[in-house]
C-alpha positions in Angstrom: 153.7 16.7 58.7 154.6 19.1 56.0 151.8 20.4 53.8 153.6 22.7 51.5 152.4 22.6 47.9 155.0 22.6 45.0 153.4 24.0 41.9 154.4 24.6 38.3 153.5 27.9 36.6 152.2 26.8 33.3 152.8 30.1 31.4 155.7 28.5 29.5 153.5 25.7 28.2 150.2 27.4 27.8 150.2 26.8 24.1 149.8 23.1 24.5 146.1 23.3 25.1 144.4 22.6 28.4 144.4 18.8 28.5 148.0 18.4 27.3 149.2 21.2 29.6 147.8 19.4 32.7 149.2 16.1 31.6 152.6 17.6 31.0 152.7 19.1 34.5 151.9 15.6 35.9 154.6 14.0 33.7 157.1 16.3 35.3 156.1 15.1 38.7 154.2 18.1 40.0 151.0 17.7 42.0 149.9 21.3 41.6 149.4 23.9 38.8 149.9 27.6 39.3 147.4 28.9 36.7 149.0 32.1 35.6 147.3 34.4 33.0 146.0 32.2 30.1 144.2 33.6 27.1 141.3 31.2 27.5 141.0 31.5 31.3 142.3 34.6 33.0 144.1 36.8 30.4 146.3 39.7 31.4 144.3 42.9 32.1 141.1 41.6 30.4 137.9 40.1 31.8 138.2 36.4 32.6 137.2 34.1 29.8 136.8 30.6 31.3 133.9 29.5 29.1 132.0 26.3 29.8 134.0 24.3 27.3 137.3 25.3 28.9 136.2 24.4 32.4 134.6 21.2 31.1 138.0 20.2 29.6 140.1 21.4 32.6 138.2 19.5 35.3 138.5 16.0 33.8 142.2 16.6 32.9 142.8 17.3 36.6 140.8 14.2 37.7 142.7 11.9 35.2 146.1 13.1 36.5 145.4 13.7 40.2 146.8 17.2 39.7 145.2 20.2 41.4 145.2 23.9 40.9 147.1 25.4 43.9 146.5 29.0 42.8 145.4 31.4 40.1 147.5 34.4 39.1 145.8 37.5 37.8 147.2 40.9 36.7 144.6 43.7 36.4 144.8 47.5 36.5 143.2 47.6 39.9 145.6 50.3 41.1 144.7 52.8 38.4 145.8 55.5 37.8 142.7 55.7 35.5 139.4 55.3 37.5 137.4 53.7 34.7 140.0 51.1 34.2 140.2 50.5 37.9 136.5 49.9 38.0 136.9 47.4 35.1 139.7 45.7 37.0 137.5 45.2 40.0 134.8 43.7 37.8 137.5 41.3 36.4 138.5 40.4 39.9 134.9 39.6 40.9 134.5 37.2 38.0 137.9 35.5 38.7 136.8 34.9 42.3 133.7 33.2 40.9 135.8 31.0 38.6 138.2 30.2 41.5 135.3 29.1 43.7 133.9 27.0 40.8 137.3 25.3 40.4 137.8 24.8 44.1 140.8 27.1 44.3 141.3 29.1 47.5 144.5 31.1 46.6 144.8 33.9 44.0 148.2 35.7 43.8 148.6 39.0 42.1 150.6 42.1 41.5 150.1 45.8 42.4 150.2 47.0 38.8 149.8 50.8 38.6 152.4 53.2 37.4 155.8 53.8 39.3 155.7 57.4 38.1 152.4 58.0 39.9 152.8 56.0 43.1 150.7 58.1 45.4 147.6 58.1 43.2 148.1 54.4 42.5 148.3 53.5 46.1 145.1 55.4 46.8 143.4 53.5 43.9 144.7 50.2 45.2 143.1 50.7 48.7 139.9 51.8 47.0 139.8 48.5 45.1 140.6 46.5 48.2 137.8 48.3 50.1 135.4 46.7 47.6 137.2 43.3 47.2 138.4 42.4 50.7 134.8 41.6 51.9 134.4 39.3 48.9 137.7 37.5 49.6 136.6 37.1 53.2 133.1 35.9 52.3 134.4 33.4 49.7 137.4 32.1 51.8 140.0 33.3 49.3 143.6 34.0 50.2 144.8 36.9 48.1 148.6 37.1 47.9 150.3 40.2 46.8 153.7 40.7 45.2 155.5 43.8 44.0 156.4 43.4 40.4 159.0 45.4 38.4 157.2 48.5 37.1 154.5 48.4 39.7 153.6 51.6 41.7 155.6 50.0 44.5 158.6 47.8 43.5 160.2 47.3 46.9 159.9 44.4 49.3 159.6 46.0 52.8 157.0 48.6 51.7 154.9 45.9 50.0 155.0 43.8 53.2 153.9 46.8 55.1 151.0 47.3 52.8 150.0 43.6 53.1 150.2 43.9 56.9 148.1 47.1 56.9 145.0 45.0 56.2 145.4 42.9 59.4 143.6 40.2 57.6 144.1 36.4 57.3 142.9 36.7 53.7 145.8 39.0 52.6 149.3 37.5 52.4 152.6 38.2 50.7 154.4 36.5 47.7 158.2 36.6 47.5 159.1 36.4 43.8 162.8 35.4 43.8 163.4 36.7 40.2 162.4 40.2 41.5 164.9 40.1 44.3 167.1 42.9 42.9 164.1 45.3 42.5 163.0 44.5 46.0 166.0 46.1 47.7 167.6 48.2 44.9 170.2 45.7 43.9 171.5 44.5 47.3 169.9 41.1 47.0 169.7 40.5 50.7 167.2 37.6 50.6 167.5 36.5 54.2 166.8 40.0 55.5 163.8 40.4 53.2 162.3 36.9 54.0 162.5 37.5 57.7 160.9 40.9 57.4 157.9 39.3 55.7 157.8 36.7 58.5 154.5 34.9 59.1 152.8 36.9 56.2 154.9 35.1 53.6 152.7 32.4 52.1 154.1 31.9 48.6 157.5 31.8 47.0 158.2 31.9 43.2 161.4 30.1 42.2 163.5 31.3 39.3 166.8 33.1 38.9 167.6 36.6 37.5 170.5 38.8 37.0 171.1 41.9 39.0 169.9 44.7 36.7 171.6 47.4 38.8 175.1 46.1 38.0 177.0 47.9 35.3 176.3 46.4 31.8 174.5 43.3 33.2 171.8 44.4 30.7 172.5 46.9 27.9 169.4 48.8 27.0 169.2 51.3 24.2 168.7 54.2 24.3 170.4 54.5 27.7 168.0 55.7 30.5 164.9 54.3 28.8 162.0 54.2 31.3 161.6 50.4 31.6 162.1 47.5 34.0 164.2 44.5 32.9 164.3 41.1 34.6 164.3 37.4 33.9 162.9 34.1 35.1 165.7 31.8 34.3 166.9 28.5 35.8 168.4 28.4 39.3 172.1 29.1 39.0 171.8 31.1 35.7 171.6 34.4 37.5 172.8 36.3 40.6 170.4 35.3 43.3 171.9 33.7 46.5 169.8 30.5 46.6 171.8 29.0 49.4 170.7 31.9 51.7 167.2 31.7 50.3 166.6 28.1 51.1 168.5 28.1 54.4 166.3 31.0 55.6 163.1 29.4 54.5 164.1 26.2 56.4 165.0 28.3 59.5 161.6 30.0 59.3 159.8 26.6 59.0 158.2 27.9 55.9 157.1 24.4 54.6 155.5 23.4 57.9 153.0 26.3 58.2 149.3 26.2 57.8 147.4 29.4 57.1 143.9 30.0 58.4 142.8 30.8 54.8 143.9 28.7 51.9 145.8 26.2 54.0 149.3 25.3 53.0 152.1 27.6 51.8 153.0 27.3 48.1 156.4 27.2 46.3 156.0 27.5 42.5 158.5 27.0 39.7 158.3 30.2 37.8 160.5 29.6 34.8 159.8 31.6 31.6 161.6 32.5 28.4 163.2 29.1 27.6 160.4 26.5 26.8 163.0 24.3 25.1 164.8 23.8 28.5 161.6 22.8 30.4 161.9 19.1 29.7 164.8 19.0 32.2 164.6 22.3 34.1 161.0 21.7 35.3 162.1 18.4 36.8 165.4 19.7 38.2 163.6 22.7 39.8 161.0 20.5 41.5 163.7 18.1 42.8 165.7 21.1 44.1 162.7 22.5 46.0 161.9 19.0 47.4 165.5 18.5 48.5 166.0 22.0 50.0 162.6 22.4 51.7 161.1 19.0 52.2 164.4 17.2 52.7 163.6 14.5 50.2 
């Protein structure tokens, strides 16, 4: 019996308000919400909001629709390089864990953050933060899942997997974000190799396409050589990712059939941003694609 959760990242519809947002996800046929940073709940880099009124609105909307929150996403400066901001990020984390427990959510997925120009300091800061947070994740039964994001102190797949594995903890797992594929292996896009390298620590996959930013003139950025990271989260087939290889490998790895000791089922989330006007059909098409490829529906 497959237990995999198919979730919708609500970033692209967060302006609808809480109740309408939840109902919209249900109308598109999703059973799960991936609650990415939301200004009233878990804003980027700032202390969680999640006031009483917001929670009092969110819970009934979930009950009415039968939708559940599969996971929270947070992005905090927990890898420095500034120590005071790192401490503030840890405080943010502690509050978000409380909110997750209150909402019955066992999975939080996150990014390294930090500064790619100061990777050594940022990695030290990251481990310092995890020293404080891992006992809390373990106590509260939270699965924290880590992805490398473009412009993090570590942008590459294999190194990120190695960092995840370094904790030797059932509470720490890995997120493969498909739209970051070409950052993960410097433009090669070898999805099968990367997924297999993550192996049993892969608990979460984010589905969206992107172009290969390393190809000549795929993106034109002025002035040339500007210190920035460019990627997209567009519909499957609109970019350069090899989705046939991706889904085939996930099937061969029995990704959908796993159960993790912490947080239960693996998660696949539609992670489409940038084109809200396309969501009325892309949200449904993406869900159907995931069901077809991984649940054989």
